[in-house]
N, C-alpha and C positions, 0 to 999 in steps of 0.2 A: 698578107690578108688572112691566110689560113691560120697563122700563129696568133693574130689578134682575136680571131673568132674562137679559137680554142681557149685562149686566156679568159674571154668573157664567159664561156661555158663553165670553166672551172670556178670562176668567181661566183657564178649563180649557184653552182652545186654546193659550194662552201656555205653560202647564205642559207640554202635550204636545209643543209645538215645542221647548222647552228640553230636555226629556228625550230627544227624538229627536236633537237636536244633540250632546248629551253621549254618547249611544250611538254615534253615527257617529264622534265623535272617539276614543272608546275603541277602536272597531273598527279605525280607521286606525292608531292607535298600536300595537295588537296586531299588525297586518300588518307594520308597519315593524320591530317587534321580532323577528317571525318571520323576516323577510328578513335582518336583521343576524345572527341566530343561524345561519341557513342558510349565509350567506357565511362566517362564522367557522368553521363545521363543514367547509366545503369547503377553506378555507385550512389547517385542521388535518389533514384527511385526505390531502391531496396530499403533504406531506412524509412522513407516516406510510406512505403507499403506496409512496413511493420508498425509504424506509429499510427497510421490513420485509423485502423479498426480499434486500436487501444485507446484512442483519444476519447471515445465515448465512455470508457471505463474510468476516466479520471475526472473528478469534480472540479479540479483546478483548471481544466482547459477552458471553461467558460464562465467561471465565477469571478465577479469583481473583487470579492474578498476584502471588504472594508470594515467588517464588523469588529475584528480583533486586531488585525495587522495587515500589512500589505501582502498581496498574493505574490508567490514566487514568479519570476519571469518565465516566459515560455522557453522550451528547449532550444538550444542553439541551432543555427542553420546547418544543414548537412554539409559535411566537409567538401563534397564534390562541387558545391555551389560557390565555394570560395575561389579567389584567383589562384593560379598555379604558384607554388612556393609557399602559400599560406595554409595549405590544406593540412588538417589534423584528423586522425582517426577518432571517431566517437565510440566510446565503449559500448559494447552490445547491451550491457546491463542498463545503460541510460536510456536505451530505446524502449525497453520493457517497463522500467521504473524511472520515470522522469525525475530529475534531480538527484540521481543516485550518488551517494558518497559513502565510501567505506568507513569513514569516521563517524557517521551519523548514529545516533542512539538506536533508531528503529532497525538499522542493519545489524548492529551489535547484539541487540536483544533477540533478533531472529536467529543469529548464529548460535547463541546460547540455547535457544529452544530446539534447534536441530541437534545440538550436542546432547541435550537432555533426553531427547527421544531415542538417540542411539544408546545412551546409557541405560535407559529403562528397558530397551530391548535386550541389552546384554544381561541385565539382572534377571529377566524372566519374561518369556513371551509364549503365546499360544496362537497358532495360525497367523504368524507374522504381526501379532498385536501384543503390546505389553499386557501382562496379566493384571486383573483388578487389584491383587495384593501389592504388586509393584507400584501401581499408581497411588494406592492408598498410602503406602509407606513413604513415597516421595512427596506427598502433600496434597492429594486430591481433595476436593471439597466433599465433606461428609457431615451431615447435620449433627448427629450425636457427638462426634469428636469436637466439633466447634462448640457445642453446648458445654463441653467439659473444659473449655478454655483454650483450645488449640487455635488461637486467632491467626496464626500464619497461614491457615488453610483458606483465608480470604484472598491471599496473594499468590501462593505457590501454584494453584491450578493453571495460572496463566502460562507457566513454563512447560506444562505437560500436555500430551496429546494421545488420543486413544488409538490411532492408527495412522498409516502413512498418508492416506487421502485427507484425513482431518488436518494433518500437519501442513501438507502442500496447499490446501485451500486457504488456511489461515495465513500462511507465509505470503502467498501471492496477494491476498486481500490487504494485509496491513502494509506491505511494501508499496503496493500501488498507490495507496493514499498517504502513507506515512512520511515519505521524503519531502513532499510539498508542504505538508503540515508542519514538519519539524523546522523547515526553513522559515516558515511563517512565524512560529511561536518561539523558536530557540530551543536548545537542547534541554535546559533545566525545566522549562515549562512543559515541554513535550513529555518528559519523563513523568512529571507530576500528573498530567492528563491521562497518560497511558495506564499507569498503575491505579489511579483513582477510579477510572472507568472499570478496570478489571475487578477491583475491590467491590464497587457498587453492584456490578453484575453478579458476582459470586454471592454477595449478601442477599440480593433479591431472590436468587435461585434457591439458596438454602432456607430462606424464610418461607418460600412457597412449598418446596418439596425437600424436606430434610433427609429423605432416604435416597436421594440421587447422588451417585458417585460421579461428580462432575469435574471435567478437566477441559483445557483449551484456552487459546489466546483470543477466541472469538468474542469473549465478553469485552476485552479491551478494544478489539477491532471494531465491534459495533458501537463502542463508545466514540470512536473517531467519526463514524457516520453521524452520531448525535451531535458532535461538535460542528460538523459541516452543516447539518440541518439548522442549527442555531444561527450560523452565519447567514444562511439563506433568509431566515425569518427577519433578522435585523437589517439586512441589506436589500430586501426584495424591491423596495421602491426605487432603488438606484441601479439595479442590475441591468436594466435596459435590454439590449439584444441577447444577453446571456440567459434570459429567462427560459427561452425555448430549450436550450441545451440542458439547463438545470432541471426542467420538467422531465426530459428524456432520461436523465440520470436517476431521478427519483423513481420513475416507472421501472427502469431496469433493475434497480435495487429491490423494489417490491416483488417483482417477478422472480428474481434470484432467491430471495429469502423464502418465498412461498414454495418454489420448486425444491429447495434444499430441505424444507420442513417435511414435504411429502415423501422425499426419498430417504430421509434419515429419521426413523421413528424415535430413536433415543436422543435426538438433538435436545440440548438444554435451551428450550425456547425462552423460558423466563430469565435465564442468564443473559441471553442475547438482548432481550427487551430491556432488562435492567441496565445493562451496559450502555445501550443507546440512550435510555432515559437519563442515566447519570452523566454521560457526555454532553447531552443537550442542556441540562440544567447547569452543569458546571461551566460550560462555555458562555451561557448567558450571564452568569455571576461574574466571571473574570473578564468579560468583554470590555474593551476600551476604545470605542469608536471616536473618530474625530467629531467635534461638536457640530460641525456643519453637516455631517452625514447622518446624525442620529435622528431616528423617527421620533414623533411626538411622545410616544408611549415608552420610550427607551428606559427611563428610570423606573417606571411602574413594573415593566416586565422583568427587570433585573431583581427588584425587591420580591416579586412573586416567585421567581426562580429560586432565590435564596431560601425563602420560606418552605417551598416544596422540597428542596434538597435536604433541609434540616429535618422536616417531618419524615421523609422517606428513610433517611439514615437512622433516626431515632426509632421508628417503628421496626425497621429491619433488625437493628441490634437487639432490641427488646425481645423480638420473636426468636432470633437465633440463639441468644444466650440465656434467656429466662423461661421461655415457653417451650421451645423444641425439646424432644425427648433426649435423654443422655445415653440411651442404649438402642440397638446393640453396637458394640465395638468389634470390628473384624479382628480375628486372631491371625495376624500375618507376621511371620517370623523370618522374612527373607534376609534381613541384615544379620540376625543372630546366626542363621544357617551359614551365611557367607563367611562370617568371622570364624566359625568352627572349621570350615573347609580350609581357610587360609592359615 
């Protein structure tokens, strides 16, 4: 009897030990699973936290975009929300600039602008800013030089910047808008829009103030805003719920432009307005909406935009090349001095 009782006690003890081991194993597995989910949640929340405040800075986040072409798709789902084994790391650049592609024109032109700024600093600088002579020699907009036939000065200012803050603001601004717009229009049309807006802005600037030494990609950048405003005008009736976000974006841009104007007394206001006007009119002229989405006044507004664009270009060219003064011309010899040194 004692032997049987001892056997039953041992069996009971083994069951208790086994049950306790299984419970510990389950608890350990639950803790590991909880840790995995917490880690996945952090990985998911970090991109979301970065993207959320920047969403208001992108017009493509709420615009239906039917006026010229289809709007680019929304950024992909964060990698941590995908099933295990299918997770991929999303480039950090894509979080700041949705649609980021290293082969895009807007990225390549930005890299050239950064290199051009470094080159201008190497040629000559004062207080960490390129000197006016360097900017002039590299192609800054100057009314008398344009009046003498130096037409390249309508384009080359887009590649130049007056200081590092100027460069960084324009780079962020054009990259934030540019990738989505290039995906919408395509590389060739994006190149045409970008340089046409820059030309139009520089032409309006020199027509109004021929004695301003003007540089910066903001003429082209504000042209992209003009293109987007044209899309809003053409697609306003079918925007639906996106109208609220669109209005927020417009208010944000107006506040930004006003603030920048008050902080930078030497800002080329007419160049910015000219670029925006050029982008607005050009987008209306080249728009190709689906027939079902076109407003009743679609053809009339395109014809009016084409006429306005022609008149502005004609008036600006006549003022810049026929009426503007041809003097003075800066006496800058940086390249001559450089060749003598070498």
